[in-house]
C-alpha positions as CSV (number, residue, x, y, z in Angstrom):
1,M,0.0,0.0,0.0
2,K,3.0,2.4,0.4
3,L,3.3,2.7,-3.4
4,F,-0.4,3.4,-3.8
5,N,-0.4,5.9,-0.9
6,S,2.6,7.8,-2.4
7,I,0.8,7.9,-5.8
8,L,-2.3,9.2,-4.2
9,I,-0.4,12.0,-2.5
10,A,1.1,13.0,-5.8
11,L,-2.4,13.0,-7.4
12,L,-3.7,15.5,-4.8
13,V,-1.0,18.1,-5.4
14,T,-0.6,17.9,-9.2
15,T,-2.7,19.5,-11.9
16,A,-3.3,19.4,-15.7
17,P,-3.8,15.7,-16.0
18,V,-3.7,14.1,-19.5
19,I,-4.7,10.5,-20.5
20,A,-4.8,7.6,-22.9
21,T,-7.6,5.1,-23.6
22,A,-8.0,2.0,-25.7
23,D,-10.3,-0.6,-27.2
24,E,-11.1,-3.9,-25.6
25,G,-9.0,-6.6,-27.3
26,A,-7.6,-4.6,-30.1
27,D,-5.1,-1.9,-29.1
28,T,-1.3,-1.2,-29.0
29,F,0.6,2.0,-28.6
30,F,4.1,3.5,-29.0
31,L,6.0,5.9,-26.7
32,L,7.8,9.1,-27.6
33,D,10.7,10.1,-25.3
34,V,10.3,13.8,-24.5
35,N,13.7,14.1,-22.6
36,R,15.6,15.2,-25.8
37,E,16.7,18.2,-27.7
38,C,13.8,19.8,-29.5
39,F,13.3,20.6,-33.1
40,S,10.3,21.9,-35.1
41,T,8.0,20.2,-37.6
42,E,9.7,22.3,-40.3
43,H,12.6,19.8,-39.9
44,I,10.4,16.8,-40.6
45,L,8.3,18.4,-43.4
46,G,10.8,21.0,-44.7
47,S,10.2,24.7,-44.8
48,D,8.7,24.4,-48.3
49,S,6.9,21.1,-47.7
50,A,5.6,19.3,-50.8
51,L,2.6,18.1,-48.7
52,K,-0.4,20.2,-47.8
53,Y,-2.7,19.6,-44.9
54,Q,-6.2,18.5,-46.1
55,A,-9.1,19.8,-44.1
56,P,-11.1,16.9,-42.6
57,K,-14.8,16.4,-43.4
58,T,-17.3,17.3,-40.7
59,L,-19.2,14.6,-38.9
60,N,-22.9,14.7,-38.1
61,N,-24.2,14.7,-34.6
62,F,-25.1,11.0,-34.7
63,D,-21.6,9.7,-35.6
64,M,-19.7,11.8,-33.1
65,A,-21.2,14.2,-30.4
66,V,-19.5,16.0,-27.5
67,F,-21.5,17.5,-24.6
68,K,-20.7,19.3,-21.3
69,S,-22.1,17.4,-18.3
70,Q,-24.9,19.2,-16.4
71,P,-25.5,19.3,-12.6
72,L,-27.7,16.5,-11.3
73,R,-28.4,16.5,-7.5
74,S,-30.6,13.4,-7.3
75,G,-31.9,10.4,-9.3
76,Y,-28.5,8.9,-10.0
77,P,-27.6,5.2,-9.4
78,K,-26.0,4.5,-6.0
79,N,-24.9,0.9,-6.3
80,R,-24.2,-1.8,-9.0
81,Q,-27.7,-3.1,-8.9
82,E,-29.2,0.3,-9.7
83,L,-26.6,0.9,-12.3
84,K,-27.3,-2.3,-14.1
85,K,-31.1,-1.7,-14.1
86,L,-30.6,1.8,-15.5
87,V,-28.5,0.5,-18.4
88,D,-30.6,-2.7,-18.9
89,D,-33.6,-0.4,-19.4
90,F,-31.6,2.0,-21.7
91,Y,-30.9,-0.8,-24.2
92,A,-34.1,-2.8,-23.7
93,N,-35.8,-1.8,-27.0
94,G,-32.9,-3.2,-29.1
95,K,-32.4,0.1,-31.0
96,R,-29.3,2.2,-31.4
97,P,-29.8,5.2,-29.1
98,K,-29.4,8.7,-30.4
99,S,-26.7,11.0,-29.1
100,D,-28.9,13.1,-26.9
101,E,-30.3,9.9,-25.3
102,Y,-26.7,8.8,-24.5
103,F,-26.1,12.2,-23.0
104,N,-29.1,11.8,-20.7
105,L,-27.8,8.4,-19.6
106,M,-24.2,9.5,-19.0
107,N,-25.3,12.7,-17.2
108,Q,-26.7,10.5,-14.5
109,F,-23.2,9.1,-13.8
110,T,-22.3,12.0,-11.6
111,P,-19.2,12.1,-9.3
112,D,-21.6,11.4,-6.4
113,A,-22.9,8.4,-8.3
114,I,-19.6,6.8,-9.0
115,I,-18.4,7.4,-5.4
116,A,-21.6,5.7,-4.1
117,I,-21.2,2.8,-6.5
118,V,-17.6,2.2,-5.7
119,E,-18.2,2.5,-1.9
120,S,-20.9,-0.2,-2.0
121,T,-18.8,-2.4,-4.2
122,L,-15.9,-2.4,-1.9
123,K,-18.2,-3.7,0.9
124,D,-19.3,-6.7,-1.3
125,E,-16.7,-9.4,-1.6
126,D,-18.7,-11.4,-4.1
127,A,-19.0,-8.3,-6.3
128,L,-15.3,-7.8,-6.2
129,K,-14.7,-11.4,-7.3
130,E,-17.1,-11.0,-10.2
131,I,-15.6,-7.8,-11.4
132,A,-12.0,-9.0,-11.1
133,K,-12.7,-11.9,-13.6
134,D,-13.3,-9.4,-16.4
135,S,-10.9,-6.6,-15.4
136,Y,-7.2,-6.2,-16.3
137,R,-4.3,-3.8,-16.6
138,H,-4.2,-2.7,-20.2
139,V,-1.0,-2.5,-22.3
140,T,-1.3,1.3,-22.4
141,D,-1.0,1.4,-18.6
142,F,-4.5,1.9,-17.5
143,T,-6.8,-0.3,-15.5
144,K,-9.9,-1.5,-17.2
145,I,-12.6,-2.4,-14.6
146,V,-15.9,-3.9,-15.8
147,L,-18.5,-2.7,-13.2
148,V,-21.6,-4.3,-14.8
149,Q,-22.5,-6.0,-18.1
150,G,-25.6,-7.2,-19.8
151,D,-26.5,-10.8,-20.6
152,K,-25.6,-12.5,-23.9
153,S,-28.6,-11.0,-25.8
154,N,-27.9,-7.5,-24.6
155,N,-24.1,-7.6,-24.1
156,Y,-23.3,-4.0,-23.1
157,K,-20.5,-3.2,-20.6
158,V,-20.1,-0.3,-18.1
159,R,-16.4,0.2,-17.5
160,L,-14.3,2.3,-15.3
161,H,-10.9,3.3,-16.8
162,L,-8.2,4.4,-14.4
163,W,-4.8,5.9,-15.4
164,W,-2.4,6.5,-12.6
165,P,0.8,8.8,-12.8
166,Q,3.7,6.7,-14.1
167,K,7.2,6.4,-12.7
168,D,9.7,9.1,-13.9
169,S,11.1,7.0,-16.7
170,V,7.7,6.4,-18.2
171,A,6.1,9.8,-17.4
172,K,8.6,11.4,-19.7
173,K,7.1,9.5,-22.6
174,L,4.0,10.2,-24.7
175,A,1.6,7.3,-25.3
176,V,0.1,7.3,-28.8
177,E,-2.4,4.6,-29.6
178,D,-2.5,2.8,-32.9
179,K,-5.6,3.8,-34.9
180,H,-8.4,1.3,-34.4
181,V,-12.1,0.6,-35.0
182,H,-14.5,-0.8,-32.4
183,K,-17.3,-3.3,-32.9
184,W,-19.8,-1.2,-30.9
185,D,-21.0,2.3,-30.3
186,F,-19.8,3.8,-27.0
187,S,-20.3,6.8,-24.8
188,S,-17.8,8.1,-22.2
189,R,-17.8,10.6,-19.3
190,M,-14.5,12.0,-18.1
191,F,-14.1,12.5,-14.3
192,A,-10.5,13.7,-14.4
193,G,-7.9,14.5,-17.0
194,K,-7.9,15.3,-20.7
195,F,-6.8,13.8,-24.0
196,E,-6.9,14.3,-27.8
197,N,-9.3,12.1,-29.6
198,Q,-8.4,11.8,-33.3
199,I,-11.4,10.7,-35.4
200,F,-10.8,9.2,-38.9
201,T,-13.3,8.3,-41.6
202,T,-12.2,5.6,-43.9
203,R,-12.7,4.4,-47.5
204,N,-11.6,1.5,-49.7
205,A,-8.3,1.9,-51.5
206,S,-8.4,2.2,-55.3
207,E,-6.4,-0.2,-57.5
208,K,-3.9,2.6,-58.2
209,E,-3.5,3.4,-54.5
210,K,-3.0,-0.3,-53.8
211,Q,-0.3,-0.5,-56.4
212,I,1.5,2.6,-55.2
213,H,1.3,1.2,-51.6
214,D,2.4,-2.3,-52.5
215,N,5.4,-1.1,-54.6
216,F,6.5,1.0,-51.7
217,I,6.2,-1.8,-49.2
218,T,8.1,-4.1,-51.5
219,Q,11.0,-1.7,-51.4
220,V,10.9,-1.3,-47.7
221,E,10.8,-5.0,-47.0
222,K,14.2,-5.3,-48.8
223,L,15.8,-3.2,-46.0
224,P,17.1,-4.6,-42.7
225,K,14.5,-4.8,-39.9
226,D,15.8,-1.8,-38.0
227,E,15.7,0.3,-41.2
228,Q,12.1,-0.8,-41.9
229,K,11.1,0.4,-38.4
230,K,12.8,3.7,-39.0
231,V,10.8,4.2,-42.3
232,F,7.4,3.4,-40.7
233,E,8.1,5.5,-37.6
234,S,9.2,8.4,-39.9
235,L,5.9,8.1,-41.8
236,N,4.0,8.3,-38.4
237,M,5.9,11.5,-37.5
238,I,5.4,13.1,-40.9
239,E,1.7,12.3,-40.8
240,M,1.2,13.8,-37.3
241,A,3.3,16.9,-38.2
242,L,0.6,17.7,-40.9
243,Y,-2.2,17.8,-38.4
244,K,-3.2,21.3,-37.4
245,K,-3.9,22.3,-33.8
246,S,-2.9,18.9,-32.5
247,M,-1.3,18.2,-29.2
248,F,1.6,16.9,-31.2
249,H,2.6,20.5,-31.9
250,N,3.1,21.1,-28.2
251,K,6.8,21.7,-27.4
252,Q,6.9,18.7,-25.1
253,Y,5.8,16.4,-27.9
254,L,8.2,17.9,-30.4
255,C,11.0,17.5,-27.9
256,S,10.3,13.7,-28.1
257,L,11.8,13.5,-31.6
258,K,15.5,12.8,-32.0
259,Q,16.6,14.1,-35.3
260,E,18.8,11.2,-36.4
261,E,16.1,8.6,-35.6
262,Y,13.7,9.8,-38.3
263,Y,13.8,10.4,-42.0
264,T,12.5,13.8,-43.2
265,L,9.9,14.0,-45.9
266,K,12.6,14.9,-48.5
267,D,14.8,11.9,-47.3
268,L,11.9,9.5,-48.0
269,M,11.0,11.0,-51.3
270,K,14.6,10.7,-52.5
271,K,15.3,7.3,-50.9
272,F,12.2,5.6,-52.6
273,N,11.9,7.9,-55.6
274,L,8.4,9.1,-54.6
275,T,6.3,12.0,-55.9
276,K,4.4,14.2,-53.4
277,D,1.1,12.6,-54.6
278,E,2.6,9.1,-54.0
279,V,3.7,10.2,-50.5
280,Q,0.2,11.5,-49.7
281,I,-1.3,8.1,-50.7
282,I,1.3,6.2,-48.7
283,L,0.6,8.3,-45.6
284,S,-3.1,7.6,-45.9
285,A,-2.8,3.9,-46.5
286,Y,-3.2,1.5,-43.5
287,Q,-3.4,-2.2,-43.3
288,R,-6.3,-3.6,-41.3
289,Y,-5.5,-6.3,-38.7
290,I,-7.8,-8.5,-36.7
291,T,-6.8,-10.8,-33.8
292,E,-7.2,-14.5,-33.9
293,P,-6.3,-17.2,-31.4
294,N,-3.7,-19.8,-32.3
295,V,-3.5,-23.4,-31.1
296,T,-2.1,-22.3,-27.7
297,G,-5.0,-19.9,-27.1
298,E,-2.8,-16.8,-27.6
299,Y,-4.1,-14.0,-29.9
300,H,-2.1,-13.0,-32.9
301,L,-2.5,-10.3,-35.5
302,K,-3.9,-11.2,-39.0
303,K,-3.8,-8.8,-42.0
304,I,-7.1,-8.5,-43.8
305,G,-6.7,-5.7,-46.3
306,L,-5.8,-2.1,-47.1
307,E,-7.9,0.9,-46.1
308,M,-7.5,4.7,-46.8
309,L,-7.9,7.1,-43.9
310,N,-9.2,10.6,-44.4
311,P,-7.6,13.5,-42.4
312,P,-8.7,13.4,-38.8
313,I,-11.0,15.6,-36.9
314,L,-9.4,16.5,-33.5
315,Y,-11.4,16.6,-30.3
316,N,-10.0,17.8,-27.0
317,I,-11.8,15.9,-24.3
318,A,-11.6,17.4,-20.8
319,D,-12.8,16.7,-17.3
320,G,-16.6,16.9,-17.2
321,T,-17.0,16.1,-20.9
322,I,-19.5,13.5,-22.2
323,Y,-19.0,12.2,-25.7
324,V,-20.6,9.6,-28.0
325,E,-18.7,7.8,-30.8
326,R,-20.0,5.3,-33.3
327,Y,-18.5,1.9,-34.2
328,Q,-17.7,2.7,-37.9
329,L,-15.3,5.5,-37.0
330,A,-11.6,4.9,-36.6
331,H,-9.8,6.7,-33.8
332,R,-6.8,7.0,-31.6
333,L,-5.9,9.0,-28.5
334,I,-2.8,11.0,-27.7
335,S,-1.9,11.2,-24.0
336,N,0.8,12.1,-21.5
337,P,0.7,9.8,-18.5
338,N,1.8,12.4,-15.9
339,D,-1.3,12.5,-13.8
340,I,-4.5,10.6,-13.0
341,T,-7.3,10.3,-15.6
342,V,-10.7,8.7,-15.0
343,T,-13.4,7.9,-17.5
344,M,-16.6,5.9,-17.2
345,V,-17.4,4.1,-20.5
346,V,-20.6,2.4,-21.7
347,T,-20.0,0.1,-24.7
348,A,-23.2,-0.8,-26.5
349,P,-24.1,-4.3,-27.5
350,P,-21.8,-5.3,-30.4
351,I,-23.0,-4.6,-34.0
352,K,-23.5,-8.0,-35.6
353,E,-21.9,-7.1,-39.0
354,A,-19.0,-5.2,-37.4
355,D,-15.5,-6.5,-36.6
356,P,-13.0,-4.6,-34.5
357,Y,-9.6,-4.1,-36.1
358,L,-6.3,-2.2,-35.8
359,L,-5.0,0.1,-38.5
360,M,-1.2,-0.1,-38.8
361,R,1.3,0.3,-41.6
362,E,2.9,-3.1,-41.4
363,E,3.0,-5.3,-38.3
364,T,3.2,-8.9,-37.0
365,G,3.1,-10.6,-33.6
366,E,0.7,-11.2,-30.7
367,D,-2.2,-9.1,-29.5
368,I,-0.8,-8.2,-26.1
369,T,-4.1,-6.7,-25.1
370,K,-6.1,-9.8,-25.4
371,N,-3.3,-11.8,-23.8
372,A,-3.2,-9.5,-20.7
373,P,-3.7,-11.2,-17.3
374,K,-6.8,-10.5,-15.2
375,L,-6.7,-8.5,-12.0
376,S,-6.6,-10.2,-8.7
377,V,-9.3,-9.3,-6.2
378,E,-6.7,-7.7,-4.0
379,D,-5.3,-5.5,-6.8
380,L,-8.9,-4.5,-7.8
381,R,-9.6,-3.5,-4.2
382,K,-6.5,-1.4,-4.0
383,E,-7.3,0.4,-7.3
384,L,-10.9,1.1,-6.3
385,T,-9.8,2.3,-2.9
386,M,-7.2,4.7,-4.4
387,F,-9.9,6.0,-6.9
388,L,-12.4,6.5,-4.1
389,E,-9.9,8.5,-2.0
390,Y,-9.0,10.6,-5.0
391,M,-12.6,11.4,-5.9
392,K,-13.5,12.4,-2.3
393,A,-10.4,14.6,-2.0
394,K,-11.2,16.2,-5.3
395,Q,-14.8,17.0,-4.2
396,R,-13.5,18.4,-0.9
397,K,-11.2,20.7,-2.8
398,Q,-14.0,21.8,-5.1
399,D,-16.3,22.5,-2.1
400,E,-13.5,24.6,-0.4
401,T,-13.0,26.6,-3.6
402,K,-16.7,27.4,-3.9
403,K,-16.7,28.6,-0.3
404,T,-13.9,31.1,-0.9
405,E,-15.3,32.4,-4.2
406,K,-16.7,35.9,-4.1
407,P,-20.3,36.2,-5.3
408,K,-20.7,37.8,-8.7
409,E,-22.0,41.4,-8.6
410,L,-25.4,41.9,-10.2
411,V,-25.4,44.0,-13.3
412,H,-28.1,46.7,-13.2
């Protein structure tokens, strides 16, 4: 408990939390070391870059909606039984709820509600055992806790996602998820922290685009493995450098790039004899991967085809925000694990015709998310206790702030 207590103390004296999140069974991430000499995106792209940023298409309110939570003093669930009944009823008609309906549901998950639910859960040993069976520590260093779930015919899940401050060696690194697609709609409410949610629409690759991509990959595969890795990571950096108003342009993020570890845009164009149009296609082209079990029961990645990603729409999701996201959208989150972040997520029953998949340039190996070990009851109890203490301390601080605030003068 000494480690947990020391982390808790750090949580109560730090500010500006930032997070990362991930999909169930289909996520990986990479880390960017920020303890290095900085340089600008002009170095990656060149001052007279051949590439131009393409403005993303707008999304309608059904596909992606962001709301600010509203005060709710009563009528919220106070234990797991009330929580389950509320969500059972929400999905009872079998239809896909509208965004405003999701808002009304998530707005009932107030700080008081989540505190009451966790308090009652910690007093119920059978509940802890049940929850631990479906909860685990994710590869992106957050704890995924399944509080309640529906039956097989209505298989929703209500999950608590907890990110704790990392040790110094890890806290200097930026976690960037691989792009991925879920098999269900979901809604989320943030109780602490913030992150950048990058939303991508996708389309099928044309024959010309496939040919350009395949020719490029053929050339890359002739290189040594470490050189291949450098090429793909350089493409990732060039792509993110093109995004406008992204957290990537923060000085801390740019300081994560070590010049000699990445090719510039001009380097790649010269090395592979590419035109600017060909580079644009290669940057947008991603392989789709699903996960399948092998004979030992471990999950491995399987390539299933090429997909083209349109420029992303960037959403900054902060404490107190509720958002709704649909299954057909690809997304990834950028985060900095320096502080606590808490989200409560409701995943809808899976869409029958949908398959979750990762979007990567070229990759092989195991799905380390699906192979993650489950939480023990004791670890679950510790995590929930830490969370409860944090939320209560946060509420006390907010109450004290309100008491010291001067009332606003009336305007006559």
